[in-house]
Each structure stands twice: as structure tokens, then as C-alpha cells.
C-alpha positions as CSV (number, residue, x, y, z in Angstrom):
1,M,-0.3,0.0,-0.1
2,S,1.4,3.7,-0.9
3,Q,1.7,6.4,1.8
4,E,-0.9,7.7,-1.1
5,D,-3.3,4.9,-0.4
6,A,-2.9,5.4,3.3
7,L,-4.6,8.9,3.6
8,E,-7.0,8.9,1.4
9,K,-10.0,9.3,3.9
10,S,-8.9,9.9,6.5
11,V,-10.7,11.9,9.2
12,Y,-8.9,14.7,10.2
13,Q,-9.5,17.4,12.7
14,I,-8.0,20.8,12.3
15,K,-7.6,23.6,15.3
16,V,-7.4,27.1,13.9
17,Q,-7.4,30.2,16.3
18,G,-10.8,32.3,16.6
19,R,-14.1,31.6,15.5
20,L,-15.6,31.2,12.4
21,D,-18.4,30.6,11.7
22,E,-21.6,27.5,10.6
23,R,-22.3,29.0,7.3
24,W,-18.6,28.3,6.1
25,S,-18.7,24.8,6.8
26,G,-19.0,24.7,3.3
27,C,-15.8,26.6,2.1
28,F,-14.2,24.4,4.0
29,S,-15.5,21.1,2.0
30,G,-18.4,20.2,3.9
31,L,-16.1,19.3,7.6
32,A,-18.0,20.1,10.0
33,L,-17.2,23.0,12.7
34,T,-17.0,23.3,15.9
35,C,-16.7,26.5,18.2
36,Q,-14.6,27.1,21.4
37,S,-14.5,30.4,23.3
38,D,-11.0,31.9,21.2
39,A,-10.9,28.3,18.3
40,T,-12.4,27.4,15.6
41,I,-12.3,22.7,15.5
42,L,-12.9,21.7,11.4
43,T,-13.1,17.8,12.1
44,G,-14.7,15.5,8.6
45,P,-13.1,13.5,7.1
46,V,-10.4,14.5,4.2
47,A,-10.3,12.0,0.1
48,D,-6.8,12.8,-0.1
49,Q,-3.3,15.6,0.7
50,S,-4.2,16.8,-2.0
51,A,-7.4,18.0,-0.3
52,L,-6.1,18.1,2.7
53,R,-2.9,20.7,1.4
54,G,-6.3,23.0,0.0
55,I,-8.2,23.0,3.3
56,L,-4.6,24.9,4.9
57,S,-3.9,26.4,2.0
58,K,-7.9,28.5,2.8
59,L,-7.2,29.0,6.5
60,W,-3.9,30.1,4.7
61,D,-5.4,33.5,2.9
62,L,-8.3,33.9,5.7
63,N,-5.0,34.9,7.6
64,L,-6.2,32.4,10.2
65,V,-3.3,31.5,13.3
66,L,-3.1,27.5,12.5
67,I,-3.3,26.2,16.3
68,S,-3.1,22.1,15.2
69,V,-3.6,19.4,12.4
70,I,-4.2,15.7,13.8
71,R,-5.2,12.8,11.5
72,L,-8.0,9.9,13.8
73,S,-8.4,7.8,11.5
74,A,-7.4,6.5,8.3
């Protein structure tokens, strides 16, 4: 199994500083958004490394501070 196959359809939890409104969910490939007092957590399946890179790029473009990226399961 290649590394790319192993990462396909993995579930990720991405935490950023600040609060994103639920309306942003559609911009992040349908990831679920959970707001905390000072952070937002995006959770859900990510198709592959390219899709993950796209999500991280959107967060960068929004000038959000990345706190963590955790791969929960494959």
C-alpha cells in the first residue's frame, strides 16, 4: 500500500485560532465546525493530501492561525 493510499479518506481534526461561523462549513469541503471560546475545530474526512493542502491553504488565505492538525483515523 502506498503512502497516498494510506492517507486517502482519513479523518482530520484541524484547530485554528478564532471563531468561524457555521456558514463557512461549505468552504471547507463539508467539514464540521465546532466553536470554542477562542478557537474553531474543523473535523471530518479528507479525500487525500491534495485536499488537505487545499483546506490548509484556505485557512492561510483567511489569515487564521493554525493551532493543530491531527489525523484521527484512516
